[in-house]
Structure formats: C-alpha cells, structure tokens
C-alpha positions in Angstrom: 36.8 21.3 20.5 39.2 19.8 17.6 39.4 16.2 17.1 42.2 13.3 15.9 39.8 10.7 15.6 41.9 8.0 13.9 40.1 4.6 12.4 41.3 1.5 11.0 38.5 0.0 7.9 39.9 -4.0 7.0 40.2 -4.6 3.5 36.9 -7.5 3.8 34.6 -4.5 4.3 36.2 -2.8 1.0 35.7 -5.8 -1.0 32.1 -5.9 0.4 31.8 -2.0 -1.0 33.4 -2.8 -3.9 30.8 -5.6 -5.0 27.7 -3.2 -3.8 29.0 -0.1 -6.2 29.6 -1.8 -9.3 33.3 -1.6 -8.6 34.3 -5.2 -8.5 31.7 -7.9 -9.9 29.5 -10.0 -7.7 30.0 -13.5 -8.1 28.0 -14.8 -5.1 24.6 -13.0 -5.6 23.5 -14.0 -1.8 26.4 -11.9 -0.8 24.1 -8.1 -1.6 23.1 -8.1 2.3 26.5 -8.5 3.7 27.6 -6.1 1.1 24.7 -3.6 2.1 26.3 -3.9 5.6 29.9 -3.5 4.4 28.6 -0.1 2.8 26.9 1.1 6.1 30.4 0.2 7.7 32.0 2.2 5.4 30.2 5.3 5.4 29.8 5.1 9.7 33.8 5.0 9.7 33.5 8.4 7.3 31.3 10.2 9.7 32.6 9.2 12.8 36.0 9.5 12.2 38.6 12.4 11.0 40.8 10.4 9.3 40.2 6.9 7.8 43.9 4.4 7.4 43.9 0.8 5.3 46.0 -1.7 5.5 48.3 -1.6 2.4 48.0 -5.7 2.3 45.7 -6.3 -0.4 46.2 -8.9 -3.0 48.8 -8.1 -5.8 46.9 -8.0 -9.0 44.2 -5.8 -7.3 46.2 -3.3 -5.2 46.1 -0.6 -7.3 42.8 -0.6 -8.0 41.9 -0.5 -4.8 44.0 1.8 -3.6 42.4 4.3 -6.8 39.2 3.2 -5.7 39.3 4.5 -2.2 41.6 7.4 -2.3 40.2 8.7 0.7 41.8 6.4 3.2 45.3 6.7 3.7 46.5 3.5 3.4 50.1 2.0 5.2 52.9 -0.5 5.0 53.5 -2.5 7.9 56.7 -3.4 8.0 57.3 -7.3 7.4 58.6 -8.3 11.0 56.1 -6.5 12.8 53.2 -7.8 10.2 54.4 -11.2 10.4 54.6 -11.2 14.4 50.7 -9.3 14.8 49.2 -12.3 12.4 51.4 -14.9 14.7 49.7 -13.3 18.1 46.4 -12.9 16.2 46.3 -16.7 15.1 47.6 -18.0 18.6 44.6 -16.1 19.9 42.4 -17.9 17.2 43.5 -21.1 18.2 42.4 -20.4 21.9 39.0 -19.8 20.9 36.9 -23.2 21.0 34.6 -24.8 18.4 33.4 -28.3 20.1 30.3 -30.2 19.6 28.0 -31.9 22.3 25.8 -34.3 20.2 25.1 -33.0 16.8 25.1 -29.3 18.3 28.1 -26.7 18.3 29.1 -26.1 21.9 31.8 -24.2 23.5 32.8 -20.6 22.5 31.5 -21.0 19.0 28.3 -20.9 20.7 28.2 -17.2 21.7 29.4 -16.6 17.9 26.0 -18.3 16.8 24.1 -16.4 19.7 25.2 -13.4 18.5 24.7 -14.1 14.2 21.3 -15.5 15.3 22.1 -18.6 13.8 21.6 -22.5 15.4 23.1 -25.5 13.1 23.3 -28.8 13.8 24.5 -31.5 12.5 22.5 -33.6 10.2 22.2 -36.8 8.3 20.8 -36.0 4.8 18.6 -39.1 3.4 18.7 -39.7 -0.2 17.9 -43.4 -1.3 20.0 -45.6 0.4 22.9 -43.1 0.4 23.4 -40.6 3.6 25.0 -38.0 3.5 27.0 -35.6 6.4 25.7 -32.0 6.4 25.6 -28.6 9.4 22.3 -27.8 8.5 20.8 -24.5 9.7 17.3 -25.0 12.2 14.9 -22.5 11.2 11.1 -21.9 11.6 10.3 -22.1 7.5 12.5 -23.5 5.3 10.8 -21.5 2.6 11.8 -18.2 4.6 15.3 -19.0 5.3 16.7 -16.0 3.3 18.5 -14.3 7.1 20.3 -18.1 7.3 20.9 -17.6 3.3 22.7 -14.4 3.6 24.7 -15.2 6.9 26.0 -18.5 5.0 27.0 -16.1 2.5 29.3 -14.3 5.1 31.0 -17.4 6.0 31.7 -18.2 1.8 33.3 -14.8 1.8 35.5 -15.4 4.2 36.1 -18.5 3.3 37.2 -16.5 -0.2 40.4 -15.6 1.9 42.0 -18.8 2.5 44.4 -18.3 -0.2 45.7 -15.4 1.9 46.5 -17.5 4.8 50.0 -18.1 5.1 51.1 -22.0 4.8 52.5 -22.3 8.1 49.8 -20.4 9.6 47.7 -22.3 11.9 44.1 -20.0 13.0 42.1 -23.1 13.2 40.1 -23.0 16.9 40.5 -26.3 19.4 38.1 -28.2 18.2 36.8 -30.9 20.2 33.8 -33.5 20.8 32.3 -34.5 24.3 33.7 -37.6 25.8 36.0 -38.0 23.0 39.2 -36.9 23.8 40.3 -39.5 20.7 38.3 -36.8 17.9 40.8 -33.9 17.7 39.5 -31.9 14.5 36.7 -31.7 11.9 38.4 -34.8 9.9 38.0 -37.3 13.0 34.6 -36.0 13.6 34.0 -37.4 10.2 35.8 -40.3 10.5 34.4 -41.8 13.6 30.5 -40.7 12.2 31.0 -42.3 8.7 32.5 -45.4 10.0 29.4 -46.2 12.4 27.1 -45.6 9.4 27.1 -47.9 6.3 25.0 -45.5 4.3 27.7 -43.1 4.5 28.3 -41.6 1.3 30.3 -38.4 2.1 29.3 -34.7 2.7 26.3 -33.1 1.5 28.0 -30.2 -0.8 25.6 -27.4 0.8 27.1 -28.4 4.1 28.1 -25.1 6.4 30.7 -27.2 8.6 33.7 -26.4 6.7 33.4 -23.0 5.7 32.1 -22.2 9.5 34.5 -23.7 11.6 36.8 -22.1 8.8 35.0 -18.4 9.3 35.4 -18.8 12.9 39.2 -19.2 13.0 39.3 -16.3 10.5 37.2 -14.0 12.4 38.9 -14.2 15.7 42.3 -13.9 14.0 41.2 -11.3 11.9 39.8 -9.3 15.0 42.5 -9.7 17.1 44.9 -9.0 14.2 42.9 -5.6 12.9 42.8 -4.7 17.0 46.7 -4.8 17.2 46.8 -2.7 14.4 45.1 0.1 15.2 46.5 0.6 18.6 49.7 0.8 17.1 48.7 3.4 14.5 46.8 4.9 17.8 43.2 4.4 15.9 40.3 2.5 16.3 39.0 -0.3 14.3 36.1 -0.6 11.9 35.4 -4.1 11.4 33.3 -6.2 8.9 30.3 -7.3 10.5 31.2 -11.1 10.5 34.2 -10.0 12.5 31.8 -7.5 14.7 29.7 -10.4 15.4 33.2 -12.2 16.8 33.7 -9.1 19.2 30.4 -9.0 20.3 30.3 -13.2 20.7 33.5 -12.4 23.3 31.5 -9.8 24.9 28.9 -12.6 25.2 31.0 -15.0 26.7 32.4 -12.5 29.6 29.1 -11.2 30.2 26.7 -13.1 28.8 23.0 -11.5 30.8 24.4 -7.9 30.3 25.6 -8.1 27.1 21.3 -9.9 26.2 20.1 -7.5 28.6 21.4 -4.3 27.2 20.6 -4.9 23.4 17.1 -6.3 24.3 16.4 -2.8 26.3 16.8 -0.8 23.1 14.9 -3.3 20.9 12.0 -3.4 23.0 11.8 0.6 24.2 11.7 2.7 20.9 12.3 6.2 23.4 15.5 4.9 24.3 19.0 5.3 22.7 21.1 4.3 24.8 21.5 1.3 27.8 24.5 1.0 30.2 25.8 -0.7 33.0 28.7 1.1 35.4 31.1 -0.6 37.5 32.3 0.4 40.4 35.6 0.2 38.8 34.5 3.1 36.3 34.3 0.5 33.1 31.3 1.0 31.9 29.3 -1.5 28.9 26.5 0.2 26.9 24.6 -0.2 24.1 23.6 2.7 21.6 20.7 3.2 19.0 22.1 5.2 15.8 20.2 5.4 12.7 20.7 3.0 9.4 22.8 5.6 7.7 22.3 4.0 4.8 18.7 4.4 4.6 19.3 8.1 4.8 22.4 8.4 2.5 20.4 6.2 -0.2 17.0 8.1 -0.3 19.2 11.6 -0.9 20.9 9.9 -3.7 20.9 7.6 -6.7 23.5 5.1 -6.1 26.0 3.9 -3.6 28.9 5.5 -4.8 26.8 8.8 -4.4 26.0 7.9 -1.0 30.1 7.7 0.1 30.7 11.2 -1.2 27.6 12.3 0.7 28.7 11.1 3.7 32.4 12.5 2.9 30.6 15.9 2.6 28.2 15.5 5.4 31.4 14.2 8.1 32.3 18.0 9.2 29.0 18.8 10.2 28.2 19.7 13.8 26.4 16.6 15.4 29.0 14.5 13.8 32.1 16.3 15.5 30.4 16.1 18.2 29.9 12.6 18.2 33.7 12.2 17.9 34.4 14.4 20.5 32.3 12.0 23.4 34.1 9.3 21.9 37.8 11.1 22.2 36.7 12.0 25.6 35.7 8.2 26.3 39.4 7.0 25.2 41.4 9.6 27.1 39.6 9.1 30.4 41.8 9.8 33.3 41.5 7.1 36.0 41.3 10.0 39.1 37.8 10.7 38.4 36.5 7.3 35.8 33.0 7.0 37.2 32.2 10.3 37.5 33.8 11.2 34.0 31.7 7.9 32.3 28.6 9.1 33.6 29.1 12.4 32.4 30.3 11.6 29.0 27.1 8.5 28.7 24.9 11.4 29.3 26.1 13.3 26.4 26.1 10.3 24.3 22.5 9.5 24.9 21.8 13.2 24.1 24.2 13.1 20.6 22.6 9.8 19.1 19.3 10.9 20.0 19.6 13.7 17.9 21.2 11.8 15.4 17.8 9.2 15.5 15.6 12.2 15.1 17.5 14.0 12.4 18.5 10.8 10.2 16.8 7.8 10.6 14.5 6.8 7.9 11.3 5.3 8.3 10.1 2.8 5.7 6.8 0.9 5.6 8.3 -2.1 7.2 9.1 0.4 10.7 12.1 2.6 11.7 15.5 2.1 10.7 17.4 2.0 13.2 21.2 -0.2 14.6 22.3 -1.4 17.5 25.6 -1.4 18.8 27.5 -2.5 21.8 30.0 -0.5 23.5 33.0 -0.5 26.0 34.9 1.7 28.0 37.7 -0.3 29.8 38.0 -4.2 30.6 38.6 -6.2 33.6 41.6 -7.3 33.9 42.2 -11.8 34.2 43.9 -13.7 32.2 41.0 -16.1 31.2 38.2 -13.1 30.1 38.2 -13.5 25.9 38.1 -9.8 25.5 41.3 -9.4 27.6 43.1 -11.6 25.5 41.5 -9.9 22.2 42.5 -6.4 23.2 45.3 -7.4 25.2 47.5 -4.1 23.7 44.9 -2.0 25.4 45.8 -3.6 29.4 45.7 -1.0 31.7 44.3 1.6 29.1 41.0 3.4 29.5 39.7 3.2 25.5 35.8 2.7 23.8 34.9 0.1 21.2 31.9 -0.4 19.5 30.8 -3.5 18.0 27.7 -3.6 15.3 25.2 -6.0 15.7 25.0 -7.7 12.7 21.1 -9.6 13.3 19.7 -5.6 13.7 21.6 -4.9 10.4 20.6 -7.7 8.4 17.0 -6.8 9.5 17.4 -3.3 8.6 18.1 -4.6 5.0 15.0 -7.1 5.1 13.0 -3.5 5.6 14.6 -1.5 3.1 11.6 -1.7 0.9 11.8 0.5 -2.2 14.9 1.8 -1.2 16.8 -1.7 -1.7 16.5 -1.0 -5.6 18.5 1.7 -5.4 21.3 0.8 -3.1 21.9 -2.5 -5.5 21.5 -0.5 -8.7 25.4 -0.4 -9.4 26.0 -4.3 -9.2 27.8 -6.0 -11.7 26.9 -9.7 -11.8 29.7 -12.1 -12.6 29.1 -13.8 -16.1 29.1 -16.7 -13.5 26.8 -15.0 -10.8 25.2 -17.7 -8.4 22.8 -17.7 -5.5 24.5 -20.8 -3.3 21.9 -23.0 -1.9 22.1 -23.7 2.6 20.8 -26.5 4.0 18.1 -25.9 6.1 15.7 -28.2 8.7 12.5 -27.1 10.5 13.5 -26.2 14.4 10.4 -28.9 15.2 12.9 -31.4 13.7 16.0 -30.6 16.1 15.4 -33.7 17.7 13.4 -36.1 15.2 14.0 -38.0 11.8 11.8 -38.7 8.9 12.6 -40.3 5.9 14.8 -37.2 4.9 16.9 -36.6 7.4 18.1 -37.2 11.2 20.7 -35.6 13.5 24.2 -37.1 13.2 25.3 -38.5 16.8 28.0 -40.6 17.8 
C-alpha cells in the first residue's frame, strides 16, 4: 500500500542538527546532548515519512543557508494573515497554562512539564558572606553528578535564544500566580515580595534558571500549538524539538496522569514488550511504544552525523519503514463506525512492527540496549477544560495519531552511547567564545533544610 505520510519538522530541531553536524558553530557546549536528540528527531522523521516539510520563516540572515543545508525538506511560506492568526492563537493557548509557586516549589500545570523532563527545581537563597542571592536551583542526588540537569538547562538556554524572534506585541507568558498571594501577578512581583522581606537581598543569582524556565515553558507551549496547527493546515504530522515534545507529554500527564506514567513504566520494566496501550469504550486509545534509538544504529555504520542523515534517506523506502508508515496512516484515517475493532487491529500490527524494528536496528552498548519511548494518541476526549483538547483544537472530531518522544529516556540514551558518542560529536565546530554555562544545583536532602550556604526561599 502506497502512502503519502507528510511530516512538519520545526526550526529548533534543524538548528540542533546544524550544530551537531558542524553546519553552524556551537556556542553553548552543554547543548550537545540536546543536539544529538535533534539529530534523532530528524532521522526518525525521515524514516517514518514520505515527505518532509519545513516552515520558511527562519532568520533572514540565515534563511538561504538553511534551505541549502536541508535541500531534502520542502520549505513552505505561510501567508502573513494566516501566520499571524496561528501565532496569536498559539500565544493565547500558552497564556492558558499555569506556572505557580506554593512555598518554594513550582505548582500548577508546569509541575507535569517538570515531571516529563525529570527535573525538580526549587527557589532558594544562595548565601555569600553577608549577601543572599535569589535562585531557582535544581535539586539533585549529588551536585558532583548533575550532567543531566545541566543538559536540560541548556535546552532552556537554547529556547531563550529565540527571544528576539518573538513579536513585541505577542504575549505568550503562562499565567503566573503564588498560593495565597493574589497581589503577585508575575515573576517581578514575586522577586519584589521576596526581596522586600530579606534585608540581605543582593540580587538574582546569575546561575538561576527562573527567568529562562519561565520563558521556555511559555515558548514551548506556543511553538507546540503553532506547529501542530500548521501541520493540520498542511495535512501533515508534527515532529517537534525535544523540549516541545516534553511539553506535549506534559499535557497528556495533566489529562491522564496515572495512565501516562503506567504506560511508560511498563515498557521500561518489561524488556520484551514494545507496546503498551489503553483502549477506551469510545475507541480512543493512548499507547506507549518502544523503538530503537536510530542515531546509535546509524552512527555505528557511518563516520559522522552528516552520513547518518544520508543513510536514513537511503533507508526510508525499506519495507519495514514503509509498513510503519502504512500503520500510522491507518491511525490517521480510522472510520468512526468500527473504531474499537480498527484500533485494536492497528495496535497489534504496530506492536509487531516495533518488535521487528527493535530486533533489526537496536544497538546494544556497554551500558545497555539503546531504545526510545514514545507516547501516542488516537483521538482525544472532547472537553473544554482538557489541555490536549486545547493543544489539538484543530483536530476536534477527527481521528489522528500523535507520537511524543520521551526526552528523559532519550537523554539517558545519549549518556549510554559510550564510544559512539565521539563519532556523533566528530563534526562539531566550537565557537571561539564557546563555554559550558554553570547551573545552580542543590542536594535533594537539603530541600527542606538550610545551611550556611543556602536555604529555601519562601514568602
């Protein structure tokens, strides 16, 4: 069966690929792990699509080089009125998300986002002699081994680089609040309230993640909504950058908290399973699938990341990938009449296909088998309050399939690459001013404690 599976890939993913392949220089060297995941997103998009589409809205000074670097992607211009309407709708959705604080810990919708990212931030006072600096710090098991949090923080720094792209009149900031303090409406109010009660206040710590995480959460929400809407208008699926996929997963966690965790944990615990699913009486389903970490396979057979892309393009028409595209196409075109029977049958074939791919393309390193976990949806339960319903508003009353990669598992894959890591990084060109930005990290056991160096920051 021939397919015409179209995939829209976002510019943030392509920027990461440009850095890992050496097409552009790398300024923040902590970005490398994220950029490897961007390469994984691109090669996966290639393997599971018949046509790749990009949005031709990149920065003017780099636009021509981007079109040249990715000549296998069909870039499309969106007319200005449509683009503006999609962006405003996306910003409105971002403003509907809740970023709150209860005491020193984040609360509201953003908690599910942090759960998807597997990070645990806390507002703290960093003490330096007689001065105290406000910081959003990462709670970690051991501050000597906080490479994961450093990598996640770099993803937020990377999103922060997009501030200049945000139209001045566009407000995509999530709704901000503090428990029992209706007078605090934004982060400036929070900093003002905390500083006014601390005579030792000396400013905000330069390593604090507060500003970039607040921006990154709103921007991830806006871009996720925007690209999903663009994909809908182009009759395509959206493959988003890792942080944006994590945002989509967080919306699933808000709407179906126990189900999402259960699906992902099942596949982590049972090494022989490649699919776990929950099918509702309506025929709607949520499922988690295990797939090979294709970058590990591709780099094991090539010399550098550019060759990985070429190999993926040559593999795209192999029977196993055509078969998967057929399955995903069927998920996108379910008939309402026999939905439950159809979904059950399609998920059965999907499990068989995933098992076949795992057997053929999964690479085992000294640190274990390289595999990715993805969360999938067929349809959504309609309800005005559901986050998924807002995120996929264009898809109301339409069956559809969406796959979100689990960023925490994929970051673990990067850690486990062993000797293959050097090959993937072999093309990186360091910027003359390249650095490894520092983060603020606090031992988890100090969460409710204070020392001579830090303490929780609460009103």
